[in-house]
C-alpha positions as CSV (number, residue, x, y, z in Angstrom):
1,M,5.7,5.6,-13.7
2,A,2.7,4.5,-15.7
3,T,0.5,7.1,-17.3
4,T,-3.0,6.7,-18.4
5,T,-4.7,8.3,-21.3
6,P,-7.8,10.3,-20.6
7,R,-11.1,8.6,-21.5
8,S,-12.8,10.0,-24.5
9,E,-15.9,12.0,-23.7
10,T,-17.7,10.4,-26.6
11,R,-17.2,6.8,-25.3
12,P,-18.6,6.3,-21.7
13,G,-17.4,3.5,-19.5
14,I,-19.3,0.2,-19.3
15,A,-20.5,1.0,-15.8
16,R,-22.1,4.2,-17.0
17,Q,-23.6,2.5,-19.9
18,I,-25.2,-0.1,-17.7
19,R,-26.5,2.5,-15.3
20,D,-27.9,4.7,-18.1
21,G,-29.5,1.6,-19.7
22,L,-31.2,0.7,-16.4
23,A,-32.7,4.1,-15.7
24,P,-35.3,4.1,-18.4
25,I,-36.2,0.4,-17.9
26,L,-36.8,0.9,-14.2
27,G,-38.3,4.4,-14.6
28,A,-35.9,5.7,-12.0
29,S,-33.6,8.6,-11.8
30,N,-29.8,8.2,-11.4
31,A,-30.0,9.1,-7.7
32,T,-32.6,6.4,-7.2
33,L,-30.5,3.9,-9.0
34,R,-27.4,4.8,-6.8
35,A,-29.6,4.3,-3.7
36,L,-30.7,1.0,-5.1
37,Y,-27.1,-0.1,-5.8
38,T,-26.1,0.9,-2.3
39,R,-28.9,-1.1,-0.8
40,I,-27.9,-4.1,-2.9
41,A,-24.3,-3.8,-1.6
42,L,-25.4,-3.7,2.0
43,L,-27.8,-6.6,1.6
44,T,-25.0,-8.6,-0.2
45,R,-22.6,-7.9,2.7
46,L,-25.2,-9.0,5.2
47,A,-26.0,-12.2,3.2
48,F,-22.4,-13.2,2.8
49,A,-21.6,-12.4,6.5
50,V,-24.5,-14.7,7.6
51,V,-23.3,-17.5,5.3
52,L,-19.6,-17.1,6.4
53,A,-20.7,-17.1,10.1
54,L,-22.7,-20.3,9.5
55,V,-19.7,-22.0,7.9
56,G,-17.5,-20.8,10.8
57,V,-20.0,-22.3,13.3
58,R,-20.0,-25.5,11.3
59,I,-16.2,-25.7,11.7
60,L,-16.5,-25.1,15.4
61,F,-19.2,-27.7,15.8
62,K,-17.2,-30.3,13.8
63,V,-13.9,-29.7,15.7
64,T,-15.6,-29.8,19.1
65,G,-17.7,-32.9,18.3
66,A,-21.1,-31.2,18.7
67,N,-24.1,-33.6,19.0
68,E,-25.4,-34.1,15.5
69,T,-28.8,-35.0,16.7
70,A,-29.4,-31.5,18.1
71,S,-31.8,-29.6,15.9
72,F,-29.6,-26.4,15.8
73,V,-26.5,-28.4,14.9
74,R,-28.5,-30.2,12.1
75,F,-29.7,-26.8,10.9
76,V,-26.2,-25.4,10.7
77,Y,-24.9,-28.5,9.0
78,R,-27.7,-28.5,6.5
79,V,-27.6,-24.8,5.5
80,S,-23.8,-24.5,5.5
81,G,-23.4,-27.8,3.7
82,V,-24.9,-26.2,0.6
83,V,-22.0,-23.6,0.3
84,V,-19.3,-26.0,1.5
85,E,-20.2,-29.0,-0.8
86,P,-18.5,-27.7,-4.0
87,F,-15.2,-27.6,-2.1
88,H,-15.4,-31.0,-0.3
89,S,-13.3,-32.9,-2.8
90,I,-10.4,-30.5,-2.8
91,F,-8.8,-31.6,0.5
92,A,-9.2,-34.6,2.7
93,D,-10.6,-34.0,6.1
94,R,-8.2,-34.0,9.0
95,T,-8.9,-35.1,12.6
96,V,-8.3,-32.9,15.7
97,N,-8.9,-34.8,19.0
98,Q,-10.7,-37.5,17.1
99,H,-13.1,-35.0,15.5
100,P,-13.2,-34.1,11.8
101,F,-11.6,-30.8,10.8
102,E,-12.9,-29.8,7.3
103,I,-10.2,-27.9,5.5
104,S,-12.8,-27.6,2.7
105,S,-14.9,-25.4,5.0
106,L,-12.0,-23.0,5.3
107,V,-11.5,-22.9,1.6
108,A,-15.3,-22.2,1.2
109,I,-15.0,-19.3,3.6
110,G,-12.1,-17.8,1.6
111,V,-13.8,-18.3,-1.8
112,W,-17.2,-17.0,-0.7
113,A,-15.6,-14.0,1.0
114,A,-13.7,-13.2,-2.1
115,A,-16.9,-13.6,-4.2
116,G,-18.8,-11.3,-1.9
117,F,-16.0,-8.7,-2.0
118,V,-15.9,-8.8,-5.9
119,F,-19.7,-8.5,-6.1
120,V,-19.7,-5.5,-3.8
121,R,-16.9,-3.9,-5.7
122,V,-18.8,-4.3,-9.0
123,V,-21.8,-2.6,-7.4
124,R,-19.6,0.2,-6.1
125,I,-18.2,0.7,-9.6
126,L,-21.7,1.0,-10.9
127,V,-22.6,3.5,-8.2
128,A,-19.4,5.5,-8.9
129,A,-20.3,5.7,-12.6
130,G,-23.2,8.0,-11.7
131,K,-21.1,10.5,-9.8
């Protein structure tokens, strides 16, 4: 069983250093900064959920052969294309019922979900440093 050595009271953790460094710059108390970090985490989750939902709708539209001239379909393709494009060259597209199935969109969902999770965890670490 692994044991951990207690952290020296003279050397605070990096999260606490960041939090303590931001308080004077923003002119805010630690409680205010914790509330700010919490809001950032919630907004981050919302933003990533919207992006992932758009990519999911993109996959659905591609597989079902949605009309690409429809304005909503064009909007979904245009917005989701920005987050899917970096992953397009990883895998070749497959066809399902003569419609494209973008495996790269699935990869994008996984990568962006992981990125959102990591970002929210970092924000939580910063919030926990103030407790």
